VEXDREN-2710 file (C-alpha; in Angstrom, 1 decimal):
% VEXDREN-2710
k/r/px/py/pz
1/MET/-21.9/-14.6/2.0
2/GLN/-20.3/-14.7/5.4
3/HIS/-21.8/-12.7/8.3
4/TRP/-19.2/-10.1/9.5
5/PRO/-19.1/-8.3/12.8
6/ALA/-20.3/-4.7/12.9
7/VAL/-17.7/-2.0/12.6
8/ASP/-17.7/1.1/14.8
9/ALA/-19.6/4.1/13.4
10/ALA/-16.4/6.2/13.4
11/PRO/-13.7/3.8/12.2
12/SER/-10.0/4.5/12.7
13/ILE/-8.5/3.5/9.4
14/ALA/-4.7/3.0/8.9
15/ALA/-2.6/2.5/5.8
16/ILE/0.4/0.3/5.3
17/VAL/2.9/1.2/2.6
18/LEU/5.0/-1.8/1.5
19/ALA/8.4/-0.4/0.5
20/ALA/10.7/-3.2/1.6
21/GLY/11.4/-5.2/-1.6
22/SER/14.8/-6.0/-3.1
23/ALA/13.8/-4.8/-6.6
24/THR/16.0/-7.4/-8.3
25/ARG/14.3/-7.0/-11.7
26/PHE/14.8/-3.2/-11.5
27/GLY/18.5/-3.6/-10.7
28/GLY/18.7/-1.2/-7.8
29/PRO/16.5/0.5/-5.1
30/LYS/13.4/1.3/-7.1
31/GLN/11.9/2.9/-4.0
32/LEU/14.2/5.8/-4.8
33/ALA/13.4/6.0/-8.5
34/LEU/11.8/9.2/-9.6
35/VAL/8.6/9.9/-11.4
36/ASP/7.8/13.6/-12.0
37/GLY/10.7/14.4/-9.6
38/THR/9.3/12.4/-6.7
39/ALA/10.6/9.0/-5.5
40/LEU/8.2/6.1/-5.8
41/ALA/8.2/5.4/-2.0
42/GLN/7.5/9.1/-1.3
43/ARG/4.6/9.1/-3.8
44/ALA/3.0/6.1/-2.0
45/VAL/3.5/7.7/1.4
46/ASP/1.9/11.0/0.2
47/ALA/-1.0/9.1/-1.3
48/ALA/-1.6/7.3/2.1
49/THR/-1.1/10.3/4.4
50/LYS/-3.3/12.6/2.2
51/GLY/-6.0/9.9/1.6
52/GLY/-8.0/10.2/4.7
53/VAL/-6.4/7.7/7.0
54/ALA/-5.6/8.2/10.7
55/HIS/-2.2/6.4/10.8
56/THR/0.3/5.4/8.1
57/VAL/2.9/2.6/8.6
58/VAL/5.8/2.5/6.1
59/VAL/7.5/-0.9/6.0
60/LEU/11.2/-0.8/4.9
61/GLY/13.6/-3.6/4.2
62/ALA/16.0/-3.6/1.4
63/TYR/17.8/-0.2/1.1
64/ALA/16.1/0.8/4.3
65/ASP/18.8/3.4/5.3
66/GLN/18.6/5.1/1.9
67/VAL/14.9/5.1/1.7
68/GLU/14.5/6.4/5.3
69/ARG/16.9/9.3/4.5
70/MET/15.0/10.2/1.4
71/LEU/11.5/10.1/2.9
72/ALA/9.8/13.4/3.9
73/LEU/7.1/12.6/6.5
74/PRO/4.5/15.3/6.9
75/PRO/4.6/16.6/10.4
76/GLU/0.8/16.8/10.6
77/ALA/0.4/13.1/9.7
78/ASN/0.7/10.2/12.1
79/THR/3.4/8.2/10.3
80/SER/5.6/5.3/11.5
81/LEU/8.6/3.7/9.9
82/VAL/9.2/0.1/10.7
83/ARG/11.8/-2.3/9.3
84/ASN/11.3/-5.9/8.2
85/PRO/14.4/-7.9/8.6
86/ASP/12.8/-10.8/6.8
87/PHE/11.8/-8.9/3.6
88/ALA/13.7/-11.4/1.4
89/GLU/11.2/-14.1/2.4
90/GLY/8.3/-12.4/0.6
91/GLN/5.8/-9.6/0.7
92/SER/3.7/-11.4/3.3
93/THR/6.5/-10.7/5.9
94/SER/6.3/-7.0/5.2
95/LEU/2.6/-7.0/5.5
96/ARG/2.8/-8.8/8.8
97/THR/5.4/-6.3/10.0
98/GLY/3.1/-3.5/9.2
99/MET/0.1/-5.1/10.7
100/LEU/1.9/-5.6/14.0
101/ALA/2.7/-1.9/14.1
102/LEU/-1.0/-0.8/13.9
103/ASP/-2.7/0.8/16.8
104/ASP/-5.1/-1.4/18.8
105/GLU/-8.0/0.8/17.9
106/THR/-7.5/0.4/14.1
107/THR/-10.7/-0.9/12.5
108/ALA/-9.5/-1.2/8.9
109/VAL/-6.2/-1.0/7.0
110/VAL/-5.5/0.2/3.4
111/VAL/-2.6/-1.6/1.8
112/LEU/-0.5/0.3/-0.8
113/LEU/2.5/-0.8/-2.8
114/ALA/5.5/1.5/-3.2
115/ASP/6.0/0.6/-6.9
116/GLN/2.7/2.0/-8.3
117/PRO/3.3/5.8/-8.7
118/GLY/-0.1/6.2/-10.4
119/VAL/-2.0/5.6/-7.2
120/THR/-3.2/8.9/-5.7
121/ALA/-4.5/10.2/-2.5
122/ALA/-7.9/10.5/-4.2
123/ASP/-7.8/6.8/-4.9
124/VAL/-7.1/6.1/-1.3
125/ARG/-9.9/8.4/-0.2
126/THR/-12.3/6.6/-2.6
127/VAL/-11.5/3.3/-1.0
128/VAL/-11.9/4.8/2.5
129/ASP/-15.2/6.4/1.6
130/THR/-16.5/3.2/0.1
131/PHE/-15.7/1.4/3.4
132/ALA/-17.5/4.1/5.4
133/ALA/-20.6/3.6/3.2
134/THR/-20.6/-0.2/3.0
135/ARG/-18.6/-1.5/6.0
136/ALA/-17.6/-4.3/3.7
137/PRO/-14.8/-6.5/5.0
138/ILE/-12.7/-5.9/1.8
139/VAL/-12.8/-2.8/-0.4
140/ARG/-10.9/-2.8/-3.6
141/ALA/-10.1/0.0/-6.1
142/VAL/-11.5/-1.0/-9.5
143/TYR/-10.3/1.1/-12.5
144/ARG/-12.8/1.0/-15.3
145/GLY/-13.8/-2.5/-14.4
146/ARG/-10.3/-3.8/-13.7
147/PRO/-9.3/-4.5/-10.1
148/GLY/-6.2/-2.9/-8.7
149/HIS/-4.7/-1.2/-5.6
150/PRO/-5.2/0.0/-3.0
151/VAL/-7.2/-2.6/-1.1
152/LEU/-8.8/-2.1/2.3
153/PHE/-9.3/-4.9/4.9
154/ALA/-11.5/-4.6/7.9
155/ARG/-10.3/-5.7/11.3
156/ALA/-12.2/-9.0/11.1
157/LEU/-9.7/-10.1/8.5
158/PHE/-6.5/-9.0/10.4
159/PRO/-5.9/-12.6/11.7
160/GLU/-5.9/-13.9/8.2
161/LEU/-3.6/-11.2/7.0
162/LEU/-1.1/-12.1/9.7
163/GLU/-1.1/-15.7/8.6
164/CYS/-0.2/-14.9/4.9
165/THR/3.0/-16.6/3.7
166/GLY/5.5/-16.2/0.9
167/ASP/5.2/-13.5/-1.7
168/GLU/1.4/-13.7/-2.2
169/GLY/0.8/-10.9/0.3
170/ALA/-2.9/-10.5/0.8
171/ARG/-4.1/-11.8/-2.6
172/GLU/-5.2/-15.2/-1.1
173/VAL/-7.3/-13.4/1.5
174/VAL/-9.0/-11.4/-1.3
175/ARG/-9.6/-14.6/-3.3
176/ARG/-11.0/-16.4/-0.3
177/HIS/-13.5/-13.7/0.4
178/ALA/-14.3/-12.7/-3.2
179/ALA/-18.1/-12.6/-2.5
180/ASP/-17.6/-10.0/0.2
181/VAL/-15.5/-7.5/-1.8
182/ALA/-17.0/-4.0/-2.2
183/VAL/-15.9/-2.1/-5.3
184/ALA/-14.5/1.4/-5.1
185/PRO/-14.9/2.6/-8.7
186/ILE/-12.3/4.9/-10.2
187/ASP/-12.8/6.2/-13.7
188/ARG/-9.4/5.8/-15.3
189/ASP/-7.1/3.0/-16.4
190/PRO/-5.4/1.1/-13.6
191/PRO/-2.0/2.3/-12.4
192/GLY/0.9/0.1/-13.6
193/ASP/3.7/-1.4/-11.6
194/VAL/7.3/-0.3/-11.9
195/ASP/9.2/-3.6/-12.1
196/THR/11.9/-2.7/-14.6
197/PRO/13.7/0.5/-15.8
198/ASP/11.6/0.3/-19.0
199/ASP/8.4/0.4/-16.8
200/LEU/9.8/3.5/-15.1
201/ARG/10.5/5.2/-18.5
202/ALA/7.0/4.4/-19.7
203/MET/5.6/6.3/-16.7
204/GLY/7.7/9.3/-17.3
205/GLY/10.6/8.5/-15.1
206/ASP/14.3/8.6/-16.0
207/VAL/16.7/6.0/-14.6
208/SER/19.7/8.3/-15.5
209/ARG/18.5/11.2/-13.4
210/PRO/20.6/12.1/-10.4
211/GLY/18.9/10.7/-7.3
212/THR/17.2/7.8/-9.1
213/PHE/19.4/5.4/-7.1
214/GLY/19.9/7.7/-4.1
END
């Protein structure tokens, strides 16, 4: 196991919400698709801002104007919107865009995807609390034994996150440091991805509802 540098006793933890994808399999801006009356991107932002982080960065790309108009950012939260002009080159470019927008004092970052409406603020807080208890370089939500999102990365891994390429995002970093991953246990089934309209319907969404595509 690698030796990792100590983390400050009172870490400043940020979140990055990746909401820049083209959603080609969905057939339109899935960031605006509704589950229980709330758009997917908004659900991810709410989970981040209510999950115990100090700063949330929302990365937009495809449909950026529509998503930005839709989002309601809580005034009490420290939230930034940034745009990734290279979003078509893969998720890693959006991760990099979000990383570059973090405050210098950020000691860890939680990465959330905007197409997993089942991720809640409680899940984010479980990951944050696990980091506070363990100071592990990576903390991953694990749902009844199955790994999922969100995933937290300590500052020591920021250089590796910035070097990610293609559509892999941070998965290669997690694989590389598998021995150093701390588990944040969550007692329910893992949240699914919304990749297609059928996925949305399975989660209680309705592609025909007004507002689904902005």
